[in-house]
Residue, then its C-alpha position, 0 to 999 in steps of 0.5 A: m833424886i827426882q820423886h814425883s807425885i808425893n803426898f801433900k801434907q800441910e806440914l810439908e817442909g822445905w824450899w817451895c818452887v813455885i814455877a809458871n809461864h818460864k817463871v819463879y815466884l819470888p815473894s816480896p818483901n825479900n824477894n826469895i824463895p819462900c822456904g818452911v812449912f807449908s802452913d806457916l808460908a802463908m803462900p797464896f794457892t790452893p794446897p795441891e794434892q800433890v807434889h814433887e822432890i826435886g833434890v836437897f838444898e842447905g840440908v832443907t827437901v826441895y819442893l815443885l808446887q804446880i799451880t793453875d794458870q788463873e793463880f799466876s795471873q792473879h800474882e803475876t807481880e811475884f813471879f820473875g825469870f829465872r835469870t833473877v835467880l842466876f844473878e841475884q841467887p845463884d846458888k839456887f839456880e840449879f834446883v830453879a832449873r830443875a823445877f821447870q823443867v820437871d813442871l814442863f815435862l809433866r806439863t807437855h806429856q800428858f798426852c801420847g805423841q805417837c797415839g794420842e791416847k792419854m799417858t801414864l806416870i811410872d811410879w818409880e822414875l820420871a817417865t810416862q808411859c802410855k798403855p795401849c801403845n807402849h810408847r814411853c817419854y822421858p824429860r827431854i835434855s838438849p845437850c850443848i857445847i859452849v866453847a872458849i877459843r884463846n890464841k896466845e894472849k887473846i880469846l875469839l869473842a863473838q857477837g850473836v844476832h840474839h845478844k843484847p847490842g854490845q854484848f860479846s860471848i863464847i861460841a855455843g851450839f846443840v850438839e846434833s843427832g849422831e855426834t859426839l860432844e867434841q865432835a860438835v864443839h869442831r862443827e860448830v865452830g867450823e859453821e860459825v866462825g871457820i876455823k879450826v881448833k885443837n887441845l879440847k879440855y872439858f871444862g864443866s857443865q850447867p843446866w840451862p832452862f831456856p828451856h831444856s839445854l844442858m851446856v858443856g863447855y870446854t876450851a881450845e886452842y887457836d889451830s888454823g884458819e881465817l875468820v869467816l862468819c856465819e851472818k845467820e848466827i853471828l854479828s860480828a867476832d874477832w880477838y881480843g886480848l886483856d886491854n881490849m875486852p868489850s862486855t861479856a858474858p856474866i861470872q854465874s853462867i858457864a861463859g863468863q866462867l869459861i871466859a874467865q878461864t882463859k883470861k887467866m891464861m892469856k896472862l900466862a901467856q903473856 
């Protein structure tokens, strides 16, 4: 459970997620998230008046520590993108993602989007309230579906317009207002590659702090249709077998995990 605005004490002990400019503080020489009693860590940041508790990892409390832009600029070389944590310390990615999204909410909801007055933090939950107009805001979470589609012993892989050259993945997209997750899967697949799918099965989910997505993963089977690509979204797409797989998403991501699961199913179909 997230508990915001905890009075800071030098003797507080925990993991310290220092978030700034969409990056996390990973000091040398180990480039790890600092863990220990705050006063013992000698981090180069001004002790805050308050910190935010965002969870527990390995039995130790995880805190979000917010810093100023000037402090970030002075120590920018020791801040790294979140993908560094995902690939090199994947067990810590979840709470780094959570820390960033809490930090983003607190920084971007200081004033009311309805009347412009200053917002007040609710003390019993992570929300802001505008007293003049009673408008209340909660952290934004943007659900996205991602689906691995299998056609017997082959998987559909696509290269999106924003992918690295030569990098392929599976179909994904944001859920629209009023849609179920399953409806979003069918719509996105139809829009991006022009086919129909069947036998959807829920696989799992992963927070994706770019900036506040929640990836919801499915497996599915090909039903009908020919590949017709949306040129604004997809550069290329095709069916691939186990013997001619291109470079795909890393296993630390839900895309990579879905691809790995589908490859197991492809082997069984041979």
